[in-house]
PAGUFI-353713 format. One record per residue: z, y, x of N, C-alpha, C, O in turn. Coordinates in pm, whole numbers, padded with zeros to 5 digits, always signed. Layout:
ZYXZYXZYXZYX
...
This chain:
-00256+02061+02577-00160+02002+02486-00154+02084+02357-00160+02207+02361
-00142+02016+02245-00137+02083+02115-00018+02032+02035+00021+01916+02046
+00038+02120+01953+00147+02080+01865+00091+02013+01740+00000+02066+01677
+00145+01898+01706+00105+01831+01583+00218+01736+01542+00307+01705+01621
+00212+01691+01418+00312+01601+01362+00241+01486+01293+00159+01507+01204
+00274+01364+01333+00226+01246+01261+00336+01201+01166+00451+01182+01207
+00301+01184+01042+00396+01140+00940+00351+01003+00890+00245+00990+00829
+00432+00902+00917+00399+00768+00871+00461+00745+00733+00581+00762+00714
+00376+00707+00637+00423+00689+00498+00395+00547+00448+00362+00527+00332
+00410+00450+00539+00379+00310+00506+00461+00258+00389+00407+00194+00299
+00591+00284+00390+00677+00225+00287+00664+00297+00153+00717+00250+00052
+00594+00408+00153+00566+00476+00027+00427+00436-00024+00414+00381-00133
+00323+00465+00055+00187+00434+00009+00161+00284+00013+00089+00231-00072
+00218+00214+00111+00201+00069+00120+00273-00005+00009+00247-00124-00013
+00363+00062-00060+00436-00001-00170+00350-00041-00287+00393-00121-00371
+00228+00013-00294+00138-00028-00402+00098-00176-00387+00051-00237-00483
+00116-00231-00268+00084-00372-00245+00189-00466-00302+00157-00574-00350
+00315-00424-00298+00423-00517-00331+00528-00456-00424+00644-00499-00425
+00489-00355-00500+00580-00291-00594+00700-00228-00523+00809-00222-00579
+00679-00182-00401+00782-00115-00320+00903-00204-00294+01015-00156-00276
+00878-00334-00291+00988-00430-00272+00985-00485-00129+00956-00603-00107
+01014-00399-00032+01017-00439+00108+01153-00499+00141+01257-00450+00097
+01150-00605+00218+01275-00672+00255+01353-00588+00355+01297-00499+00420
+01483-00616+00367+01566-00545+00465+01513-00566+00607+01520-00475+00690
+01462-00686+00634+01410-00716+00767+01288-00629+00799+01277-00574+00908
+01196-00618+00702+01077-00536+00723+01115-00390+00748+01065-00327+00841
+01204-00338+00664+01244-00198+00678+01314-00174+00811+01287-00074+00878
+01403-00265+00849+01475-00250+00975+01379-00254+01094+01388-00170+01184
+01287-00352+01095+01190-00362+01204+01098-00240+01206+01061-00191+01313
+01060-00193+01088+00974-00075+01078+01041+00048+01139+00978+00120+01217
+01167+00071+01105+01237+00189+01157+01251+00182+01309+01230+00282+01377
+01287+00067+01360+01300+00050+01505+01166+00073+01575+01159+00135+01681
+01060+00024+01513+00927+00038+01573+00880+00182+01574+00826+00229+01674
+00899+00254+01464+00859+00394+01460+00934+00474+01566+00877+00560+01633
+01062+00443+01581+01143+00510+01683+01089+00481+01822+01076+00573+01904
+01057+00355+01850+01006+00315+01982+00866+00371+02009+00833+00407+02122
+00785+00377+01904+00646+00421+01920+00635+00571+01946+00537+00616+02006
+00735+00647+01902+00731+00791+01919+00686+00867+01797+00656+00986+01805
+00682+00799+01681+00653+00866+01554+00784+00924+01501+00880+00849+01480
+00790+01052+01481+00918+01117+01450+00945+01133+01301+01061+01145+01260
+00840+01133+01218+00855+01159+01075+00814+01037+00994+00701+00990+01006
+00905+00987+00912+00876+00870+00829+00914+00898+00685+01022+00949+00655
+00823+00864+00597+00847+00877+00452+00881+00738+00402+00795+00650+00398
+01008+00718+00363+01056+00584+00333+01027+00538+00191+01062+00426+00155
+00964+00622+00111+00928+00578-00023+00916+00696-00117+00922+00812-00077
+00900+00663-00244+00909+00763-00349+01055+00790-00380+01141+00706-00351
+01085+00904-00436+01213+00930-00503+01178+00948-00651+01102+01037-00688
+01234+00861-00733+01199+00859-00875+01321+00821-00957+01409+00749-00908
+01327+00868-01080+01432+00822-01170+01407+00677-01206+01293+00638-01232
+01512+00598-01209+01495+00456-01238+01460+00433-01385+01510+00502-01474
+01373+00335-01406+01331+00298-01541+01359+00149-01561+01417+00084-01474
+01318+00097-01676+01342-00044-01705+01246-00137-01632+01270-00257-01625
+01137-00083-01578+01041-00166-01505+01100-00208-01370+01176-00134-01308
+01063-00330-01326+01110-00373-01195+01026-00311-01085+00904-00328-01081
+01091-00240-00998+01030-00191-00876+01133-00202-00765+01253-00195-00790
+01085-00220-00643+01174-00235-00530+01241-00105-00491+01209+00000-00547
+01335-00110-00396+01417+00007-00360+01339+00124-00303+01384+00238-00311
+01221+00097-00246+01144+00207-00186+01062+00284-00289+00988+00376-00254
+01076+00247-00415+01021+00331-00522+01118+00442-00559+01078+00548-00607
+01246+00418-00535+01350+00513-00573+01413+00581-00452+01449+00698-00457
+01426+00508-00344+01477+00559-00216+01599+00648-00239+01603+00764-00199
+01698+00590-00303+01819+00663-00337+01900+00693-00211+01878+00633-00106
+01993+00786-00224+02080+00816-00111+02167+00696-00075+02195+00673+00043
+02209+00621-00175+02292+00503-00146+02210+00398-00071+02262+00330+00017
+02082+00383-00105+01995+00292-00032+01979+00338+00113+01988+00257+00205
+01956+00466+00133+01939+00518+00268+02067+00502+00350+02061+00476+00470
+02181+00516+00285+02308+00498+00355+02327+00355+00404+02405+00330+00496
+02257+00259+00340+02270+00119+00380+02182+00084+00501+02193-00024+00557
+02094+00178+00539+02000+00152+00649+02053+00208+00780+02126+00307+00783
+02015+00143+00887+02043+00194+01021+01921+00273+01067+01822+00215+01111
+01930+00403+01056+01815+00490+01086+01832+00550+01225+01929+00622+01249
+01739+00522+01316+01749+00580+01451+01759+00732+01446+01700+00797+01360
+01835+00786+01540+01862+00930+01539+01739+01015+01566+01736+01133+01529
+01638+00957+01628+01519+01038+01660+01416+01038+01547+01306+01091+01564
+01449+00979+01432+01359+00980+01317+01404+01083+01214+01523+01096+01185
+01308+01155+01159+01333+01244+01047+01281+01177+00921+01163+01141+00914
+01368+01159+00823+01337+01077+00706+01307+01165+00585+01374+01266+00560
+01205+01124+00510+01171+01198+00389+01129+01107+00276+01118+00986+00292
+01105+01168+00160+01059+01097+00041+00952+01181-00027+00939+01301-00003
+00874+01114-00113+00777+01184-00196+00816+01175-00342+00867+01073-00389
+00793+01284-00414+00820+01291-00558+00691+01326-00630+00620+01418-00589
+00660+01255-00736+00553+01298-00824+00606+01416-00906+00692+01399-00992
+00554+01534-00879+00609+01655-00938+00613+01649-01090+00703+01706-01152
+00518+01581-01151+00513+01576-01297+00639+01515-01355+00679+01550-01467
+00702+01424-01281+00824+01361-01331+00935+01464-01352+01014+01452-01446
+00941+01563-01265+01041+01669-01280+00994+01777-01378+01074+01832-01454
+00866+01807-01374+00811+01909-01464+00829+01868-01610+00859+01952-01695
+00811+01740-01639+00814+01691-01777+00953+01643-01822+00969+01598-01935
+01051+01652-01735+01184+01598-01766+01249+01677-01879+01237+01799-01887
+01318+01606-01966+01379+01668-02085+01487+01771-02049+01517+01859-02129
+01545+01760-01929+01650+01854-01890+01595+01984-01832+01670+02080-01812
+01466+01987-01807+01407+02104-01743+01404+02088-01592+01473+02003-01536
+01324+02169-01527+01298+02153-01384+01425+02167-01299+01449+02083-01213
+01503+02269-01323+01620+02294-01239+01721+02180-01246+01762+02127-01143
+01761+02143-01367+01861+02038-01382+01807+01902-01335+01881+01824-01275
+01679+01874-01363+01621+01747-01322+01616+01736-01169+01645+01631-01113
+01581+01845-01104+01574+01845-00957+01712+01823-00897+01727+01748-00800
+01812+01887-00953+01948+01872-00901+02009+01737-00938+02103+01690-00874
+01956+01675-01042+01998+01539-01076+01938+01439-00978+02002+01339-00944
+01816+01464-00934+01748+01373-00843+01795+01389-00698+01797+01292-00622
+01832+01511-00659+01868+01539-00520+02004+01607-00511+02035+01697-00589
+02084+01564-00413+02200+01643-00376+02160+01734-00260+02047+01727-00212
+02250+01818-00215+02215+01911-00109+02178+01836+00018+02233+01730+00047
+02084+01892+00094+02031+01823+00211+02140+01788+00312+02131+01685+00379
+02241+01872+00323+02346+01845+00422+02425+01719+00389+02493+01664+00476
+02418+01673+00265+02490+01553+00222+02399+01432+00210+02441+01328+00159
+02275+01444+00255+02176+01337+00238+02107+01308+00371+02096+01395+00456
+02062+01183+00387+01980+01148+00504+01835+01193+00487+01759+01195+00583
+01798+01231+00365+01666+01287+00340+01661+01429+00394+01744+01512+00359
+01563+01457+00479+01551+01590+00536+01424+01662+00492+01417+01785+00495
+01322+01585+00450+01203+01651+00397+01162+01585+00265+01181+01465+00245
+01106+01666+00178+01059+01620+00047+00915+01666+00031+00881+01781+00058
+00831+01573-00013+00691+01607-00040+00666+01597-00190+00695+01495-00253
+00613+01703-00246+00587+01711-00389+00439+01690-00415+00357+01778-00385
+00404+01575-00470+00265+01544-00501+00230+01602-00637+00300+01578-00735
+00122+01678-00643+00086+01740-00771-00065+01755-00783-00136+01763-00683
-00111+01759-00907-00248+01800-00935-00252+01952-00936-00149+02018-00956
-00369+02006-00915-00376+02152-00900-00331+02226-01025-00280+02338-01015
-00349+02166-01143-00305+02232-01265-00153+02240-01275-00099+02317-01354
-00083+02160-01194+00063+02159-01194+00122+02245-01084+00243+02248-01065
+00037+02315-01010+00082+02381-00888+00190+02486-00913+00290+02490-00840
+00173+02569-01014+00271+02676-01037+00408+02621-01073+00510+02675-01029
+00412+02514-01151+00539+02452-01185+00598+02380-01065+00720+02380-01044
+00512+02319-00985+00558+02252-00864+00618+02352-00767+00713+02320-00695
+00565+02472-00765+00619+02577-00679+00766+02605-00712+00845+02634-00622
+00801+02598-00838+00941+02620-00877+01031+02511-00819+01141+02539-00770
+00983+02386-00824+01060+02274-00766+01076+02295-00616+01183+02275-00560
+00967+02337-00552+00969+02362-00408+01078+02463-00372+01154+02441-00278
+01084+02572-00445+01182+02677-00414+01325+02628-00436+01416+02664-00360
+01345+02548-00540+01479+02492-00565+01522+02404-00448+01634+02417-00398
+01434+02315-00406+01467+02223-00298+01487+02295-00165+01572+02257-00085
+01408+02399-00141+01428+02477-00019+01565+02543-00019+01632+02547+00085
+01608+02593-00132+01741+02653-00140+01851+02549-00121+01963+02582-00081
+01819+02422-00149+01915+02313-00130+01914+02263+00014+01991+02173+00049
+01828+02320+00097+01829+02289+00239+01721+02194+00287+01724+02151+00402
+01626+02159+00201+01522+02064+00239+01400+02134+00296+01370+02249+00263
+01330+02063+00384+01198+02101+00433+01100+02045+00331+01097+01924+00309
+01019+02131+00268+00941+02089+00151+00792+02116+00171+00751+02225+00210
+00713+02014+00142+00568+02033+00139+00518+02010-00003+00576+01934-00080
+00410+02078-00035+00340+02054-00161+00209+01983-00126+00130+02033-00046
+00189+01867-00186+00073+01784-00156-00026+01791-00272+00002+01742-00381
-00140+01852-00248-00242+01869-00350-00328+01744-00357-00391+01706-00258
-00332+01682-00473-00409+01559-00490-00551+01588-00536-00578+01691-00598
-00641+01497-00502-00780+01501-00547-00847+01635-00517-00913+01694-00603
-00827+01682-00395-00879+01813-00356-01031+01818-00361-01089+01924-00382
-01096+01703-00340-01243+01701-00335-01306+01730-00469-01425+01762-00477
-01227+01719-00575-01281+01740-00710-01271+01885-00756-01310+01917-00868
-01220+01972-00669-01193+02110-00710-01301+02205-00659-01362+02183-00555
-01323+02310-00735-01419+02414-00694-01358+02501-00584-01236+02504-00566
-01445+02572-00512-01396+02663-00408-01305+02770-00467-01204+02806-00407
-01340+02820-00584-01259+02925-00647-01118+02874-00679-01020+02947-00664
-01109+02748-00724-00978+02691-00754-00895+02676-00627-00776+02707-00627
-00957+02629-00520-00888+02613-00392-00841+02749-00339-00730+02760-00286
-00924+02851-00353-00886+02986-00310-00765+03035-00388-00672+03093-00330
-00765+03012-00518-00653+03055-00603-00523+02988-00560-00418+03051-00554
-00532+02858-00531-00413+02783-00487-00364+02837-00353-00243+02855-00334
-00455+02863-00260-00416+02913-00129-00346+03049-00139-00249+03074-00069
-00395+03134-00226-00333+03265-00246-00192+03250-00303-00099+03318-00259
-00177+03160-00400-00044+03137-00459+00051+03077-00357+00167+03116-00350
+00001+02982-00278+00084+02919-00176+00137+03023-00077+00252+03014-00033
+00055+03119-00042+00097+03221+00054+00213+03303-00001+00295+03356+00075
+00221+03314-00133+00330+03389-00196+00459+03307-00203+00568+03359-00182
+00445+03176-00233+00566+03096-00257+00617+03027-00130+00734+02988-00124
+00532+03011-00029+00569+02964+00103+00633+02826+00108+00749+02815+00150
+00564+02720+00069+00614+02587+00103+00614+02573+00255+00544+02647+00324
+00691+02480+00307+00697+02462+00452+00566+02407+00507+00526+02440+00618
+00500+02324+00428+00367+02273+00463+00284+02264+00334+00336+02225+00230
+00158+02300+00343+00065+02280+00233-00026+02164+00271-00105+02174+00365
-00013+02056+00197-00092+01935+00223-00209+01926+00125-00199+01973+00012
-00317+01866+00169-00423+01829+00076-00461+01683+00099-00461+01636+00213
-00492+01614-00009-00522+01471-00002-00666+01445-00046-00711+01493-00150
-00736+01368+00035-00866+01316-00005-00837+01189-00085-00862+01078-00039
-00785+01208-00205-00732+01097-00285-00837+00992-00317-00804+00874-00329
-00962+01032-00330-01068+00939-00367-01141+00885-00244-01230+00801-00257
-01105+00933-00126-01163+00881-00003-01311+00906+00011-01380+00831+00079
-01361+01011-00053-01506+01034-00053-01552+01148+00035-01671+01180+00037
-01460+01211+00109-01498+01325+00192-01546+01280+00330-01521+01167+00373
-01616+01372+00398-01657+01346+00536-01611+01463+00622-01565+01564+00569
-01622+01451+00756-01569+01557+00843-01624+01696+00814-01550+01794+00824
-01750+01708+00779-01806+01840+00752-01740+01904+00630-01716+02024+00627
-01709+01823+00530-01640+01874+00412-01496+01914+00445-01443+02011+00390
-01433+01839+00534-01298+01873+00578-01299+02009+00647-01215+02094+00619
-01394+02029+00738-01405+02158+00808-01419+02272+00707-01352+02375+00719
-01506+02254+00608-01532+02360+00510-01408+02390+00425-01377+02505+00398
-01337+02284+00386-01218+02302+00303-01109+02375+00380-01047+02467+00326
-01086+02335+00504-00983+02402+00584-01018+02549+00604-00930+02635+00601
-01145+02577+00625-01190+02716+00643-01158+02800+00519-01115+02915+00531
-01179+02743+00401-01148+02815+00277-00997+02838+00264-00953+02948+00232
-00919+02733+00287-00774+02745+00276-00720+02849+00374-00630+02926+00340
-00774+02850+00495-00724+02936+00600-00750+03086+00576-00688+03170+00641
-00839+03118+00485-00863+03258+00452-00740+03322+00388-00718+03443+00400
-00660+03239+00320-00549+03295+00243-00414+03230+00273-00310+03293+00253
-00413+03108+00322-00288+03039+00354-00267+03041+00506-00350+02988+00581
-00156+03101+00550-00132+03117+00692-00031+03017+00748-00011+03012+00869
+00032+02938+00662+00133+02844+00707+00073+02712+00753-00049+02697+00757
+00158+02616+00789+00110+02485+00835+00032+02410+00727+00065+02417+00609
-00071+02340+00771-00152+02257+00683-00134+02110+00720-00115+02076+00837
-00142+02023+00619-00137+01879+00641-00247+01809+00564-00300+01862+00466
-00283+01688+00609-00387+01611+00541-00342+01467+00522-00277+01408+00608
-00379+01414+00406-00357+01273+00373-00493+01213+00340-00554+01248+00239
-00540+01122+00426-00674+01068+00408-00671+00927+00351-00578+00850+00376
-00774+00894+00274-00796+00758+00225-00924+00703+00286-01014+00778+00325
-00931+00570+00294-01032+00506+00378-01144+00439+00299-01203+00341+00346
-01175+00490+00181-01277+00428+00097-01411+00412+00168-01480+00312+00149
-01448+00511+00249-01576+00508+00320-01558+00480+00469-01651+00496+00547
-01437+00437+00508-01411+00410+00648-01403+00534+00734-01423+00527+00856
-01372+00650+00673-01373+00776+00746-01234+00840+00757-01223+00958+00792
-01129+00764+00729-00995+00822+00728-00956+00879+00865-00905+00990+00873
-00980+00804+00972-00947+00852+01105-01036+00971+01143-00987+01072+01194
-01165+00958+01119-01259+01067+01152-01222+01194+01076-01228+01304+01133
-01183+01182+00950-01145+01299+00871-01014+01359+00920-00997+01481+00920
-00921+01273+00961-00794+01324+01016-00818+01403+01144-00758+01508+01165
-00906+01351+01230-00937+01420+01355-01013+01550+01330-00992+01650+01398
-01102+01549+01231-01173+01671+01195-01075+01778+01147-01088+01895+01182
-00978+01735+01067-00877+01828+01018-00796+01884+01135-00771+02005+01141
-00755+01798+01226-00678+01841+01342-00756+01942+01425-00701+02043+01468
-00884+01914+01447-00968+02006+01525-00992+02138+01452-01036+02236+01512
-00964+02140+01321-00977+02262+01242-00845+02339+01233-00839+02446+01173
-00739+02283+01293-00610+02353+01292-00504+02291+01204-00395+02346+01192
-00533+02176+01141-00432+02105+01061-00334+02037+01157-00376+01970+01251
-00205+02054+01133-00105+02006+01229-00016+01894+01176+00068+01842+01250
-00032+01855+01049+00042+01743+00992-00058+01637+00949-00145+01663+00866
-00046+01517+01008-00142+01410+00984-00068+01288+00930+00025+01238+00993
-00109+01240+00813-00051+01120+00752-00119+00994+00804-00236+00995+00841
-00041+00887+00806-00099+00756+00840-00007+00647+00789+00108+00673+00754
-00058+00523+00787+00023+00408+00749-00008+00291+00842-00119+00280+00894
+00091+00206+00863+00073+00089+00949-00035-00002+00889-00029-00036+00771
-00132-00039+00971-00245-00122+00928-00325-00058+00815-00405-00124+00748
-00303+00073+00793-00375+00143+00687-00329+00109+00547-00398+00140+00450
-00212+00044+00534-00165+00001+00402-00151+00119+00306-00086+00218+00339
-00212+00108+00190-00203+00214+00091-00285+00179-00031-00356+00079-00034
-00275+00263-00129-00347+00240-00255-00497+00225-00230-00555+00298-00150
-00559+00130-00299-00702+00107-00285-00737+00061-00145-00670-00028-00091
-00840+00119-00083-00879+00078+00052-00781+00122+00161-00798+00087+00277
-00680+00199+00123-00578+00236+00220-00602+00369+00289-00684+00451+00246
-00529+00388+00399-00521+00518+00465-00563+00510+00611-00606+00406+00660
-00549+00623+00680-00568+00623+00825-00463+00530+00887-00345+00538+00853
-00506+00443+00977-00415+00346+01039-00332+00415+01147-00387+00479+01237
-00201+00400+01138-00112+00464+01235-00146+00423+01377-00150+00507+01467
-00170+00294+01398-00194+00245+01533-00321+00306+01593-00325+00332+01713
-00424+00328+01512-00547+00390+01561-00529+00540+01582-00580+00597+01678
-00457+00603+01490-00437+00747+01500-00356+00782+01625-00385+00881+01692
-00256+00701+01658-00176+00726+01778-00263+00717+01903-00249+00799+01994
-00352+00619+01907-00442+00606+02021-00528+00731+02037-00546+00782+02148
-00581+00780+01925-00668+00899+01929-00591+01024+01970-00645+01112+02038
-00464+01033+01929-00388+01156+01949-00314+01159+02082-00256+01262+02118
-00315+01049+02156-00240+01046+02282-00284+01153+02381-00203+01206+02457
-00411+01184+02379-00462+01279+02480-00417+01422+02454-00438+01510+02537
-00355+01446+02338-00315+01583+02305-00167+01611+02332-00117+01718+02298
-00096+01516+02393+00044+01540+02425+00079+01477+02559+00014+01382+02604
+00182+01531+02622+00222+01482+02754+00286+01344+02746+00253+01255+02824
+00378+01327+02651+00447+01198+02637+00360+01103+02556+00320+01135+02444
+00332+00987+02612+00243+00892+02547+00315+00814+02436+00434+00783+02446
+00242+00784+02331+00294+00696+02227+00304+00553+02282+00226+00514+02369
+00399+00479+02232+00416+00339+02272+00353+00250+02166+00415+00223+02063
+00233+00206+02191+00155+00135+02090+00198-00010+02074+00190-00065+01964
+00244-00073+02182+00271-00217+02179+00369-00261+02070+00339-00357+01999
+00485-00195+02052+00575-00238+01943+00509-00228+01806+00537-00308+01716
+00421-00131+01790+00352-00112+01662+00256-00226+01635+00246-00274+01521
+00185-00271+01739+00094-00384+01722+00170-00512+01688+00122-00594+01610
+00287-00527+01747+00371-00644+01715+00419-00639+01571+00425-00741+01503
+00453-00519+01523+00496-00502+01385+00384-00538+01288+00407-00605+01187
+00263-00493+01320+00147-00525+01237+00130-00676+01227+00112-00731+01118
+00135-00742+01341+00113-00887+01345+00222-00963+01270+00194-01060+01199
+00345-00919+01285+00459-00992+01227+00471-00970+01077+00494-01066+01003
+00456-00847+01031+00487-00817+00891+00369-00771+00806+00352-00816+00693
+00287-00681+00860+00193-00613+00773+00057-00682+00761-00010-00672+00658
+00017-00752+00866-00107-00829+00854-00095-00935+00744-00188-00950+00664
+00016-01011+00736+00030-01108+00627+00026-01045+00488-00020-01109+00393
+00074-00921+00475+00072-00854+00344-00070-00824+00302-00092-00768+00194
């Protein structure tokens, strides 16, 4: 048996299909299904400052929106923030972060993921530390990792070890990596970063599940997935397939049947 965490981010990454405008019925059925299936971590959308453009509630995932939902007690709820939105805010990082988030004890949000490009890492680290002091479990998600040199990845790993996010994630944003590249990347990161690692895979080459499993076998303990693989472009690792693959690594089995019903009822039509 091995410790690992599956994080389903369907309502965040899948929002690219429908402008994050999921109906109350879809969200309610989704939450019940994740609870029944045994997936403990769900990312219910982006957290973003509202603009004049029309986007659905899961683009903003406000505290008032979360308060309107019936969230099963066995689910841990989180949101993702594009770090640049806070870095570039006219009020500055500290005030912008506190404008976007109240203290964790007053919110249903328990984890925050900060998506950033590697050039934004040092500024993102400041946001991470602010949110940690506010009581949140915080990960930094490095985008487009496949486009970076080994020296750049080493530099990031060294900095991460100093600032200590709760999880350091890397994303195969372009979906062009294969398992051997995943092994090599994790090996480089592990030379300098001793904390938990996470991976977010894209399915451009049909390798999202294989890459997730390669990462897990290399010691990565946080694995992203989405229902039916819904996500930007060709999508992500499919939650229903990932659960099947990961069942052998834990004593309590995942309950796949409710998830398949959810796919058929809501996500296949999308």
